[in-house]
PABAGU-510974 format. One record per atom (N, C-alpha, C): residue number from 1; chain; z, y, x. Coordinates in steps of 0.2 Angstrom, whole numbers, plus 5000, padded with zeros to 4 digits. Example, Ala and Ser with C-alpha at 12.3 -4.5 7.8 and 13.67 -1.06 7.14 Angstrom:
! residues 2
<r><num>1</num><chaine>A</chaine><up>5039</up><north>4972</north><east>5066</east></r>
<r><num>1</num><chaine>A</chaine><up>5039</up><north>4978</north><east>5062</east></r>
<r><num>1</num><chaine>A</chaine><up>5039</up><north>4984</north><east>5066</east></r>
<r><num>2</num><chaine>A</chaine><up>5035</up><north>4989</north><east>5064</east></r>
<r><num>2</num><chaine>A</chaine><up>5036</up><north>4995</north><east>5068</east></r>
<r><num>2</num><chaine>A</chaine><up>5039</up><north>5000</north><east>5064</east></r>
***
This chain:
! residues 90
<r><num>1</num><chaine>A</chaine><up>4999</up><north>4974</north><east>4917</east></r>
<r><num>1</num><chaine>A</chaine><up>4998</up><north>4968</north><east>4922</east></r>
<r><num>1</num><chaine>A</chaine><up>5004</up><north>4969</north><east>4927</east></r>
<r><num>2</num><chaine>A</chaine><up>5007</up><north>4964</north><east>4929</east></r>
<r><num>2</num><chaine>A</chaine><up>5012</up><north>4964</north><east>4934</east></r>
<r><num>2</num><chaine>A</chaine><up>5009</up><north>4959</north><east>4940</east></r>
<r><num>3</num><chaine>A</chaine><up>5009</up><north>4962</north><east>4946</east></r>
<r><num>3</num><chaine>A</chaine><up>5006</up><north>4959</north><east>4951</east></r>
<r><num>3</num><chaine>A</chaine><up>5011</up><north>4958</north><east>4957</east></r>
<r><num>4</num><chaine>A</chaine><up>5013</up><north>4952</north><east>4959</east></r>
<r><num>4</num><chaine>A</chaine><up>5018</up><north>4951</north><east>4964</east></r>
<r><num>4</num><chaine>A</chaine><up>5015</up><north>4947</north><east>4970</east></r>
<r><num>5</num><chaine>A</chaine><up>5018</up><north>4948</north><east>4976</east></r>
<r><num>5</num><chaine>A</chaine><up>5017</up><north>4943</north><east>4981</east></r>
<r><num>5</num><chaine>A</chaine><up>5023</up><north>4940</north><east>4983</east></r>
<r><num>6</num><chaine>A</chaine><up>5023</up><north>4933</north><east>4983</east></r>
<r><num>6</num><chaine>A</chaine><up>5029</up><north>4930</north><east>4986</east></r>
<r><num>6</num><chaine>A</chaine><up>5028</up><north>4924</north><east>4989</east></r>
<r><num>7</num><chaine>A</chaine><up>5030</up><north>4923</north><east>4995</east></r>
<r><num>7</num><chaine>A</chaine><up>5035</up><north>4928</north><east>4999</east></r>
<r><num>7</num><chaine>A</chaine><up>5031</up><north>4934</north><east>5001</east></r>
<r><num>8</num><chaine>A</chaine><up>5035</up><north>4940</north><east>5001</east></r>
<r><num>8</num><chaine>A</chaine><up>5031</up><north>4946</north><east>5002</east></r>
<r><num>8</num><chaine>A</chaine><up>5029</up><north>4947</north><east>5010</east></r>
<r><num>9</num><chaine>A</chaine><up>5025</up><north>4951</north><east>5011</east></r>
<r><num>9</num><chaine>A</chaine><up>5022</up><north>4952</north><east>5017</east></r>
<r><num>9</num><chaine>A</chaine><up>5024</up><north>4959</north><east>5019</east></r>
<r><num>10</num><chaine>A</chaine><up>5027</up><north>4961</north><east>5025</east></r>
<r><num>10</num><chaine>A</chaine><up>5029</up><north>4956</north><east>5030</east></r>
<r><num>10</num><chaine>A</chaine><up>5036</up><north>4954</north><east>5030</east></r>
<r><num>11</num><chaine>A</chaine><up>5040</up><north>4956</north><east>5025</east></r>
<r><num>11</num><chaine>A</chaine><up>5047</up><north>4954</north><east>5026</east></r>
<r><num>11</num><chaine>A</chaine><up>5049</up><north>4947</north><east>5023</east></r>
<r><num>12</num><chaine>A</chaine><up>5044</up><north>4943</north><east>5020</east></r>
<r><num>12</num><chaine>A</chaine><up>5045</up><north>4936</north><east>5018</east></r>
<r><num>12</num><chaine>A</chaine><up>5051</up><north>4936</north><east>5013</east></r>
<r><num>13</num><chaine>A</chaine><up>5052</up><north>4941</north><east>5009</east></r>
<r><num>13</num><chaine>A</chaine><up>5057</up><north>4940</north><east>5003</east></r>
<r><num>13</num><chaine>A</chaine><up>5054</up><north>4936</north><east>4998</east></r>
<r><num>14</num><chaine>A</chaine><up>5058</up><north>4931</north><east>4995</east></r>
<r><num>14</num><chaine>A</chaine><up>5055</up><north>4927</north><east>4990</east></r>
<r><num>14</num><chaine>A</chaine><up>5058</up><north>4930</north><east>4983</east></r>
<r><num>15</num><chaine>A</chaine><up>5053</up><north>4930</north><east>4978</east></r>
<r><num>15</num><chaine>A</chaine><up>5055</up><north>4933</north><east>4972</east></r>
<r><num>15</num><chaine>A</chaine><up>5056</up><north>4927</north><east>4967</east></r>
<r><num>16</num><chaine>A</chaine><up>5059</up><north>4929</north><east>4962</east></r>
<r><num>16</num><chaine>A</chaine><up>5061</up><north>4924</north><east>4956</east></r>
<r><num>16</num><chaine>A</chaine><up>5055</up><north>4924</north><east>4951</east></r>
<r><num>17</num><chaine>A</chaine><up>5050</up><north>4920</north><east>4952</east></r>
<r><num>17</num><chaine>A</chaine><up>5044</up><north>4920</north><east>4948</east></r>
<r><num>17</num><chaine>A</chaine><up>5046</up><north>4918</north><east>4941</east></r>
<r><num>18</num><chaine>A</chaine><up>5050</up><north>4914</north><east>4940</east></r>
<r><num>18</num><chaine>A</chaine><up>5052</up><north>4912</north><east>4933</east></r>
<r><num>18</num><chaine>A</chaine><up>5055</up><north>4918</north><east>4929</east></r>
<r><num>19</num><chaine>A</chaine><up>5059</up><north>4921</north><east>4932</east></r>
<r><num>19</num><chaine>A</chaine><up>5063</up><north>4927</north><east>4929</east></r>
<r><num>19</num><chaine>A</chaine><up>5058</up><north>4933</north><east>4928</east></r>
<r><num>20</num><chaine>A</chaine><up>5053</up><north>4934</north><east>4933</east></r>
<r><num>20</num><chaine>A</chaine><up>5048</up><north>4939</north><east>4932</east></r>
<r><num>20</num><chaine>A</chaine><up>5043</up><north>4937</north><east>4927</east></r>
<r><num>21</num><chaine>A</chaine><up>5042</up><north>4931</north><east>4926</east></r>
<r><num>21</num><chaine>A</chaine><up>5037</up><north>4929</north><east>4921</east></r>
<r><num>21</num><chaine>A</chaine><up>5040</up><north>4930</north><east>4914</east></r>
<r><num>22</num><chaine>A</chaine><up>5046</up><north>4929</north><east>4913</east></r>
<r><num>22</num><chaine>A</chaine><up>5050</up><north>4930</north><east>4907</east></r>
<r><num>22</num><chaine>A</chaine><up>5049</up><north>4937</north><east>4905</east></r>
<r><num>23</num><chaine>A</chaine><up>5051</up><north>4941</north><east>4910</east></r>
<r><num>23</num><chaine>A</chaine><up>5050</up><north>4949</north><east>4908</east></r>
<r><num>23</num><chaine>A</chaine><up>5043</up><north>4951</north><east>4906</east></r>
<r><num>24</num><chaine>A</chaine><up>5038</up><north>4948</north><east>4910</east></r>
<r><num>24</num><chaine>A</chaine><up>5031</up><north>4950</north><east>4908</east></r>
<r><num>24</num><chaine>A</chaine><up>5029</up><north>4947</north><east>4901</east></r>
<r><num>25</num><chaine>A</chaine><up>5031</up><north>4941</north><east>4900</east></r>
<r><num>25</num><chaine>A</chaine><up>5029</up><north>4938</north><east>4894</east></r>
<r><num>25</num><chaine>A</chaine><up>5032</up><north>4942</north><east>4888</east></r>
<r><num>26</num><chaine>A</chaine><up>5039</up><north>4944</north><east>4888</east></r>
<r><num>26</num><chaine>A</chaine><up>5042</up><north>4948</north><east>4883</east></r>
<r><num>26</num><chaine>A</chaine><up>5038</up><north>4954</north><east>4882</east></r>
<r><num>27</num><chaine>A</chaine><up>5035</up><north>4957</north><east>4887</east></r>
<r><num>27</num><chaine>A</chaine><up>5032</up><north>4963</north><east>4886</east></r>
<r><num>27</num><chaine>A</chaine><up>5024</up><north>4962</north><east>4885</east></r>
<r><num>28</num><chaine>A</chaine><up>5022</up><north>4956</north><east>4884</east></r>
<r><num>28</num><chaine>A</chaine><up>5015</up><north>4954</north><east>4883</east></r>
<r><num>28</num><chaine>A</chaine><up>5011</up><north>4957</north><east>4889</east></r>
<r><num>29</num><chaine>A</chaine><up>5013</up><north>4956</north><east>4895</east></r>
<r><num>29</num><chaine>A</chaine><up>5009</up><north>4958</north><east>4901</east></r>
<r><num>29</num><chaine>A</chaine><up>5006</up><north>4951</north><east>4904</east></r>
<r><num>30</num><chaine>A</chaine><up>5001</up><north>4952</north><east>4907</east></r>
<r><num>30</num><chaine>A</chaine><up>4998</up><north>4947</north><east>4912</east></r>
<r><num>30</num><chaine>A</chaine><up>5002</up><north>4947</north><east>4918</east></r>
<r><num>31</num><chaine>A</chaine><up>5004</up><north>4941</north><east>4921</east></r>
<r><num>31</num><chaine>A</chaine><up>5008</up><north>4941</north><east>4927</east></r>
<r><num>31</num><chaine>A</chaine><up>5004</up><north>4937</north><east>4932</east></r>
<r><num>32</num><chaine>A</chaine><up>5003</up><north>4941</north><east>4937</east></r>
<r><num>32</num><chaine>A</chaine><up>4999</up><north>4938</north><east>4943</east></r>
<r><num>32</num><chaine>A</chaine><up>5003</up><north>4937</north><east>4949</east></r>
<r><num>33</num><chaine>A</chaine><up>5003</up><north>4931</north><east>4952</east></r>
<r><num>33</num><chaine>A</chaine><up>5006</up><north>4930</north><east>4958</east></r>
<r><num>33</num><chaine>A</chaine><up>5001</up><north>4928</north><east>4964</east></r>
<r><num>34</num><chaine>A</chaine><up>5002</up><north>4933</north><east>4969</east></r>
<r><num>34</num><chaine>A</chaine><up>4998</up><north>4932</north><east>4975</east></r>
<r><num>34</num><chaine>A</chaine><up>5002</up><north>4926</north><east>4979</east></r>
<r><num>35</num><chaine>A</chaine><up>4999</up><north>4920</north><east>4979</east></r>
<r><num>35</num><chaine>A</chaine><up>5002</up><north>4914</north><east>4982</east></r>
<r><num>35</num><chaine>A</chaine><up>4999</up><north>4913</north><east>4989</east></r>
<r><num>36</num><chaine>A</chaine><up>4997</up><north>4918</north><east>4992</east></r>
<r><num>36</num><chaine>A</chaine><up>4993</up><north>4916</north><east>4998</east></r>
<r><num>36</num><chaine>A</chaine><up>4997</up><north>4913</north><east>5004</east></r>
<r><num>37</num><chaine>A</chaine><up>5003</up><north>4915</north><east>5005</east></r>
<r><num>37</num><chaine>A</chaine><up>5007</up><north>4913</north><east>5010</east></r>
<r><num>37</num><chaine>A</chaine><up>5009</up><north>4906</north><east>5009</east></r>
<r><num>38</num><chaine>A</chaine><up>5012</up><north>4904</north><east>5003</east></r>
<r><num>38</num><chaine>A</chaine><up>5014</up><north>4897</north><east>5002</east></r>
<r><num>38</num><chaine>A</chaine><up>5008</up><north>4892</north><east>5000</east></r>
<r><num>39</num><chaine>A</chaine><up>5003</up><north>4895</north><east>4997</east></r>
<r><num>39</num><chaine>A</chaine><up>4998</up><north>4891</north><east>4995</east></r>
<r><num>39</num><chaine>A</chaine><up>5000</up><north>4886</north><east>4989</east></r>
<r><num>40</num><chaine>A</chaine><up>4995</up><north>4883</north><east>4986</east></r>
<r><num>40</num><chaine>A</chaine><up>4996</up><north>4879</north><east>4980</east></r>
<r><num>40</num><chaine>A</chaine><up>5000</up><north>4872</north><east>4981</east></r>
<r><num>41</num><chaine>A</chaine><up>5000</up><north>4870</north><east>4988</east></r>
<r><num>41</num><chaine>A</chaine><up>5004</up><north>4864</north><east>4989</east></r>
<r><num>41</num><chaine>A</chaine><up>5011</up><north>4865</north><east>4989</east></r>
<r><num>42</num><chaine>A</chaine><up>5014</up><north>4871</north><east>4992</east></r>
<r><num>42</num><chaine>A</chaine><up>5021</up><north>4873</north><east>4992</east></r>
<r><num>42</num><chaine>A</chaine><up>5024</up><north>4876</north><east>4986</east></r>
<r><num>43</num><chaine>A</chaine><up>5020</up><north>4880</north><east>4983</east></r>
<r><num>43</num><chaine>A</chaine><up>5022</up><north>4884</north><east>4977</east></r>
<r><num>43</num><chaine>A</chaine><up>5017</up><north>4884</north><east>4972</east></r>
<r><num>44</num><chaine>A</chaine><up>5019</up><north>4883</north><east>4965</east></r>
<r><num>44</num><chaine>A</chaine><up>5015</up><north>4882</north><east>4960</east></r>
<r><num>44</num><chaine>A</chaine><up>5017</up><north>4887</north><east>4954</east></r>
<r><num>45</num><chaine>A</chaine><up>5015</up><north>4894</north><east>4955</east></r>
<r><num>45</num><chaine>A</chaine><up>5017</up><north>4899</north><east>4951</east></r>
<r><num>45</num><chaine>A</chaine><up>5015</up><north>4898</north><east>4943</east></r>
<r><num>46</num><chaine>A</chaine><up>5010</up><north>4894</north><east>4942</east></r>
<r><num>46</num><chaine>A</chaine><up>5008</up><north>4893</north><east>4935</east></r>
<r><num>46</num><chaine>A</chaine><up>5013</up><north>4889</north><east>4931</east></r>
<r><num>47</num><chaine>A</chaine><up>5016</up><north>4884</north><east>4935</east></r>
<r><num>47</num><chaine>A</chaine><up>5022</up><north>4880</north><east>4932</east></r>
<r><num>47</num><chaine>A</chaine><up>5028</up><north>4884</north><east>4931</east></r>
<r><num>48</num><chaine>A</chaine><up>5029</up><north>4890</north><east>4935</east></r>
<r><num>48</num><chaine>A</chaine><up>5035</up><north>4894</north><east>4934</east></r>
<r><num>48</num><chaine>A</chaine><up>5034</up><north>4899</north><east>4929</east></r>
<r><num>49</num><chaine>A</chaine><up>5028</up><north>4900</north><east>4926</east></r>
<r><num>49</num><chaine>A</chaine><up>5027</up><north>4904</north><east>4921</east></r>
<r><num>49</num><chaine>A</chaine><up>5022</up><north>4910</north><east>4922</east></r>
<r><num>50</num><chaine>A</chaine><up>5019</up><north>4910</north><east>4928</east></r>
<r><num>50</num><chaine>A</chaine><up>5014</up><north>4915</north><east>4929</east></r>
<r><num>50</num><chaine>A</chaine><up>5007</up><north>4914</north><east>4925</east></r>
<r><num>51</num><chaine>A</chaine><up>5004</up><north>4919</north><east>4923</east></r>
<r><num>51</num><chaine>A</chaine><up>4998</up><north>4919</north><east>4920</east></r>
<r><num>51</num><chaine>A</chaine><up>4992</up><north>4917</north><east>4924</east></r>
<r><num>52</num><chaine>A</chaine><up>4992</up><north>4920</north><east>4930</east></r>
<r><num>52</num><chaine>A</chaine><up>4987</up><north>4919</north><east>4935</east></r>
<r><num>52</num><chaine>A</chaine><up>4990</up><north>4918</north><east>4942</east></r>
<r><num>53</num><chaine>A</chaine><up>4987</up><north>4913</north><east>4946</east></r>
<r><num>53</num><chaine>A</chaine><up>4989</up><north>4912</north><east>4953</east></r>
<r><num>53</num><chaine>A</chaine><up>4983</up><north>4914</north><east>4957</east></r>
<r><num>54</num><chaine>A</chaine><up>4985</up><north>4918</north><east>4962</east></r>
<r><num>54</num><chaine>A</chaine><up>4979</up><north>4920</north><east>4967</east></r>
<r><num>54</num><chaine>A</chaine><up>4981</up><north>4917</north><east>4974</east></r>
<r><num>55</num><chaine>A</chaine><up>4975</up><north>4915</north><east>4977</east></r>
<r><num>55</num><chaine>A</chaine><up>4976</up><north>4913</north><east>4984</east></r>
<r><num>55</num><chaine>A</chaine><up>4970</up><north>4916</north><east>4988</east></r>
<r><num>56</num><chaine>A</chaine><up>4972</up><north>4918</north><east>4994</east></r>
<r><num>56</num><chaine>A</chaine><up>4967</up><north>4920</north><east>4999</east></r>
<r><num>56</num><chaine>A</chaine><up>4965</up><north>4914</north><east>5003</east></r>
<r><num>57</num><chaine>A</chaine><up>4960</up><north>4911</north><east>5001</east></r>
<r><num>57</num><chaine>A</chaine><up>4958</up><north>4904</north><east>5004</east></r>
<r><num>57</num><chaine>A</chaine><up>4956</up><north>4905</north><east>5011</east></r>
<r><num>58</num><chaine>A</chaine><up>4954</up><north>4911</north><east>5013</east></r>
<r><num>58</num><chaine>A</chaine><up>4952</up><north>4912</north><east>5020</east></r>
<r><num>58</num><chaine>A</chaine><up>4958</up><north>4910</north><east>5025</east></r>
<r><num>59</num><chaine>A</chaine><up>4964</up><north>4912</north><east>5023</east></r>
<r><num>59</num><chaine>A</chaine><up>4969</up><north>4911</north><east>5028</east></r>
<r><num>59</num><chaine>A</chaine><up>4972</up><north>4904</north><east>5029</east></r>
<r><num>60</num><chaine>A</chaine><up>4975</up><north>4902</north><east>5025</east></r>
<r><num>60</num><chaine>A</chaine><up>4979</up><north>4895</north><east>5026</east></r>
<r><num>60</num><chaine>A</chaine><up>4975</up><north>4889</north><east>5023</east></r>
<r><num>61</num><chaine>A</chaine><up>4971</up><north>4890</north><east>5018</east></r>
<r><num>61</num><chaine>A</chaine><up>4968</up><north>4884</north><east>5015</east></r>
<r><num>61</num><chaine>A</chaine><up>4962</up><north>4882</north><east>5020</east></r>
<r><num>62</num><chaine>A</chaine><up>4958</up><north>4887</north><east>5021</east></r>
<r><num>62</num><chaine>A</chaine><up>4952</up><north>4886</north><east>5025</east></r>
<r><num>62</num><chaine>A</chaine><up>4953</up><north>4885</north><east>5032</east></r>
<r><num>63</num><chaine>A</chaine><up>4958</up><north>4889</north><east>5035</east></r>
<r><num>63</num><chaine>A</chaine><up>4960</up><north>4888</north><east>5042</east></r>
<r><num>63</num><chaine>A</chaine><up>4956</up><north>4891</north><east>5047</east></r>
<r><num>64</num><chaine>A</chaine><up>4951</up><north>4895</north><east>5045</east></r>
<r><num>64</num><chaine>A</chaine><up>4946</up><north>4899</north><east>5049</east></r>
<r><num>64</num><chaine>A</chaine><up>4946</up><north>4906</north><east>5047</east></r>
<r><num>65</num><chaine>A</chaine><up>4944</up><north>4910</north><east>5052</east></r>
<r><num>65</num><chaine>A</chaine><up>4943</up><north>4917</north><east>5050</east></r>
<r><num>65</num><chaine>A</chaine><up>4936</up><north>4919</north><east>5049</east></r>
<r><num>66</num><chaine>A</chaine><up>4931</up><north>4914</north><east>5049</east></r>
<r><num>66</num><chaine>A</chaine><up>4924</up><north>4915</north><east>5049</east></r>
<r><num>66</num><chaine>A</chaine><up>4922</up><north>4915</north><east>5041</east></r>
<r><num>67</num><chaine>A</chaine><up>4926</up><north>4914</north><east>5037</east></r>
<r><num>67</num><chaine>A</chaine><up>4924</up><north>4914</north><east>5030</east></r>
<r><num>67</num><chaine>A</chaine><up>4929</up><north>4918</north><east>5026</east></r>
<r><num>68</num><chaine>A</chaine><up>4926</up><north>4922</north><east>5021</east></r>
<r><num>68</num><chaine>A</chaine><up>4931</up><north>4926</north><east>5016</east></r>
<r><num>68</num><chaine>A</chaine><up>4930</up><north>4923</north><east>5010</east></r>
<r><num>69</num><chaine>A</chaine><up>4936</up><north>4921</north><east>5007</east></r>
<r><num>69</num><chaine>A</chaine><up>4936</up><north>4917</north><east>5001</east></r>
<r><num>69</num><chaine>A</chaine><up>4943</up><north>4919</north><east>4997</east></r>
<r><num>70</num><chaine>A</chaine><up>4942</up><north>4918</north><east>4990</east></r>
<r><num>70</num><chaine>A</chaine><up>4948</up><north>4919</north><east>4986</east></r>
<r><num>70</num><chaine>A</chaine><up>4948</up><north>4915</north><east>4980</east></r>
<r><num>71</num><chaine>A</chaine><up>4953</up><north>4913</north><east>4978</east></r>
<r><num>71</num><chaine>A</chaine><up>4953</up><north>4908</north><east>4972</east></r>
<r><num>71</num><chaine>A</chaine><up>4958</up><north>4911</north><east>4967</east></r>
<r><num>72</num><chaine>A</chaine><up>4957</up><north>4910</north><east>4960</east></r>
<r><num>72</num><chaine>A</chaine><up>4962</up><north>4911</north><east>4955</east></r>
<r><num>72</num><chaine>A</chaine><up>4962</up><north>4905</north><east>4951</east></r>
<r><num>73</num><chaine>A</chaine><up>4968</up><north>4904</north><east>4949</east></r>
<r><num>73</num><chaine>A</chaine><up>4970</up><north>4898</north><east>4944</east></r>
<r><num>73</num><chaine>A</chaine><up>4973</up><north>4901</north><east>4938</east></r>
<r><num>74</num><chaine>A</chaine><up>4972</up><north>4899</north><east>4932</east></r>
<r><num>74</num><chaine>A</chaine><up>4975</up><north>4902</north><east>4926</east></r>
<r><num>74</num><chaine>A</chaine><up>4976</up><north>4897</north><east>4921</east></r>
<r><num>75</num><chaine>A</chaine><up>4981</up><north>4898</north><east>4917</east></r>
<r><num>75</num><chaine>A</chaine><up>4983</up><north>4893</north><east>4911</east></r>
<r><num>75</num><chaine>A</chaine><up>4982</up><north>4896</north><east>4904</east></r>
<r><num>76</num><chaine>A</chaine><up>4977</up><north>4900</north><east>4904</east></r>
<r><num>76</num><chaine>A</chaine><up>4976</up><north>4904</north><east>4897</east></r>
<r><num>76</num><chaine>A</chaine><up>4969</up><north>4904</north><east>4896</east></r>
<r><num>77</num><chaine>A</chaine><up>4966</up><north>4899</north><east>4892</east></r>
<r><num>77</num><chaine>A</chaine><up>4959</up><north>4899</north><east>4890</east></r>
<r><num>77</num><chaine>A</chaine><up>4956</up><north>4905</north><east>4888</east></r>
<r><num>78</num><chaine>A</chaine><up>4959</up><north>4909</north><east>4884</east></r>
<r><num>78</num><chaine>A</chaine><up>4956</up><north>4915</north><east>4881</east></r>
<r><num>78</num><chaine>A</chaine><up>4955</up><north>4920</north><east>4887</east></r>
<r><num>79</num><chaine>A</chaine><up>4960</up><north>4920</north><east>4891</east></r>
<r><num>79</num><chaine>A</chaine><up>4960</up><north>4925</north><east>4897</east></r>
<r><num>79</num><chaine>A</chaine><up>4954</up><north>4923</north><east>4902</east></r>
<r><num>80</num><chaine>A</chaine><up>4954</up><north>4916</north><east>4903</east></r>
<r><num>80</num><chaine>A</chaine><up>4948</up><north>4913</north><east>4907</east></r>
<r><num>80</num><chaine>A</chaine><up>4941</up><north>4915</north><east>4904</east></r>
<r><num>81</num><chaine>A</chaine><up>4941</up><north>4915</north><east>4897</east></r>
<r><num>81</num><chaine>A</chaine><up>4934</up><north>4916</north><east>4894</east></r>
<r><num>81</num><chaine>A</chaine><up>4933</up><north>4924</north><east>4895</east></r>
<r><num>82</num><chaine>A</chaine><up>4938</up><north>4928</north><east>4895</east></r>
<r><num>82</num><chaine>A</chaine><up>4937</up><north>4935</north><east>4896</east></r>
<r><num>82</num><chaine>A</chaine><up>4935</up><north>4937</north><east>4903</east></r>
<r><num>83</num><chaine>A</chaine><up>4938</up><north>4934</north><east>4908</east></r>
<r><num>83</num><chaine>A</chaine><up>4936</up><north>4935</north><east>4915</east></r>
<r><num>83</num><chaine>A</chaine><up>4930</up><north>4932</north><east>4916</east></r>
<r><num>84</num><chaine>A</chaine><up>4928</up><north>4927</north><east>4914</east></r>
<r><num>84</num><chaine>A</chaine><up>4921</up><north>4924</north><east>4915</east></r>
<r><num>84</num><chaine>A</chaine><up>4916</up><north>4928</north><east>4912</east></r>
<r><num>85</num><chaine>A</chaine><up>4917</up><north>4931</north><east>4906</east></r>
<r><num>85</num><chaine>A</chaine><up>4912</up><north>4936</north><east>4903</east></r>
<r><num>85</num><chaine>A</chaine><up>4911</up><north>4942</north><east>4908</east></r>
<r><num>86</num><chaine>A</chaine><up>4917</up><north>4945</north><east>4910</east></r>
<r><num>86</num><chaine>A</chaine><up>4916</up><north>4951</north><east>4914</east></r>
<r><num>86</num><chaine>A</chaine><up>4913</up><north>4949</north><east>4921</east></r>
<r><num>87</num><chaine>A</chaine><up>4914</up><north>4943</north><east>4924</east></r>
<r><num>87</num><chaine>A</chaine><up>4911</up><north>4942</north><east>4930</east></r>
<r><num>87</num><chaine>A</chaine><up>4904</up><north>4941</north><east>4929</east></r>
<r><num>88</num><chaine>A</chaine><up>4901</up><north>4938</north><east>4924</east></r>
<r><num>88</num><chaine>A</chaine><up>4894</up><north>4937</north><east>4923</east></r>
<r><num>88</num><chaine>A</chaine><up>4891</up><north>4944</north><east>4920</east></r>
<r><num>89</num><chaine>A</chaine><up>4895</up><north>4948</north><east>4917</east></r>
<r><num>89</num><chaine>A</chaine><up>4892</up><north>4954</north><east>4914</east></r>
<r><num>89</num><chaine>A</chaine><up>4891</up><north>4960</north><east>4919</east></r>
<r><num>90</num><chaine>A</chaine><up>4895</up><north>4959</north><east>4925</east></r>
<r><num>90</num><chaine>A</chaine><up>4894</up><north>4965</north><east>4930</east></r>
<r><num>90</num><chaine>A</chaine><up>4889</up><north>4963</north><east>4935</east></r>
***
């Protein structure tokens, strides 16, 4: 698994998601992008080749600090089925 955050915290460096997705795919790795800072409106990692896009919904989407939430989006049905199984099995 390759896990990146872009833009990075705290330096706000932007990573080339498409290039990193290509490297991960060649090595048959799951590529996760923490998309918390830009959110799904400004950056769409799945369209750039990420396997999973992660968002901390508490920060920018919810707008309040009174709720703790997170969301993942993925474009691989078999991986979704595996994650769903593990979520329900634990």
